[in-house]
N, C-alpha and C positions, 0 to 999 in steps of 0.2 A: 223160964217167958219167949224167948228167942229161937230156942230150937222149933216149939208152937207155930210161932212167926214160920219161922223158915214149912215148916213143914205145910203150914197155912199155903203158901210166896210157892211150894212147889205142889199141892194140888189146882192152884189154877191155874201153873201152867201147860201139864197135865190137859186141863179143861179148859185150854183156850183152842178159840178156832184156825189158830199159825197149826199149832201142837197135833192138832188130828188131821188135818189138811200133809202136814209134812208125815206124822205113822200113815197114812193111810199108800201115800207117794212113797213110803221106804215098802209096803207090804205088797203093793206093784210093782214095784220095781226089783225085788227079793222069790216077786214068783214067775218074773221074766226072763229065762233060761238067756236072751240074744241079751236080753241088756247086760243079766247078770256077767254073762263072758266079755264081753265092747270096754265092761272099766275094771275086769280083773286084769284086762288082757293092755290098753292104757294105766296102770296103774303098774304094772309086773314092766313095761316099756318106761315110764318116767325111775322109777328104779334103775335099771339098768345105767339107761344114758346117767344120770347124775351120782353113780355107781362111778363108770365109765368113768367119766370125769374129778371125780375126787379122789379115785386110786388109782391110776392107770393115765399114765401121756399115752392122750388116744394122739390122733392125727386127723387132721382139717378136713380131710373127704370124710372117714369113717363118722365122725362127728353129725357134720350135717347133711348122712344116710339118717341118722337114728334122729338124728330132730326132724327129718321127712317125716317119719314112723310114726314117732311121736304129733305130730302134727295130725299124716291121713290118720289115727287114730283117735284121735282127738273129736280131730270133724263128724265121722261116724258116732262116740259117744252125744257128743252135742245135736248131729240127727236124730235121736233112738227118742222117742215121743217118752218113754219109762223112765230113760235118767234126765231129759232135760223135764218132763217134771219135780220128779225130784232132788233136782238144785234150786227150783223157785221154789218147791216146797222148804229150801233147807234156806236160802238167804233170806226165808220169809221168819223162819222162826228167830233163825241169826239175830236176829231187830231186834224182837221180844227180849231174845237174853240181853242182848245189848242195851235197849232199854233200861227192861232191871239192872242189871249189872251197875250202869252211867246213874240210877238211882237212884241205888245204893250208895254209889258214892262219893256221892253229891252231903248224900248226910254223913257220911264216915269223914274226908276231904271237902267242906266246902269252899276254900280255900284254896283247893288244885285249878284249876284248865280242866272246863265239861271237852271228853275227847268226840262225843256226839257231834251230831249235826245237828247237836240243837241252840237257836243262835239266842237265846237268854228269853226271848218273848215269848209270853207261857198265855195268851191271850188263849187260843186257838187249846193248848192242850192238857188236860190233867193228868201228870206227871209231880215232878219231882214238890212242887208249893202244896 
C-alpha cells in the first residue's frame, strides 16, 4: 500500500504544473547552446575557485581576480533568459517538493518543529491536516 501511494505521489508530481514548467524550461535551456555554455563556464570557474581555496594557499590578489571573474560569469548567466527561466522553474518545483516533504514529515514526526514557511494557520491551506 505504501509503495502504491508513493507511485501515486510520483505521478501527481509529474502531473503538477510546476514540474511541467520546469521540464519545459529545462528542455529550452538544453536546446540553447549559449545558455549551456554560460552555465558550464560558470560552474567550471566556481569549481576552480573552490578547489584553489581548499587545496592551495591562494594569494589575496588571485582570490580577488577569480572572484571577480566568477561574479562576471554569474551576472552573464543570470541575464540569459533561458537560465533565468530555468532558475525560476526550479525554484517553483523545489517549493512543491519542500511542501510535500514537510507534509510527510508532519505525519512521521508530529512533535518536530516545522521547517517550512508554514505559520500553523491552516485557514487557507489544503496541506497537512
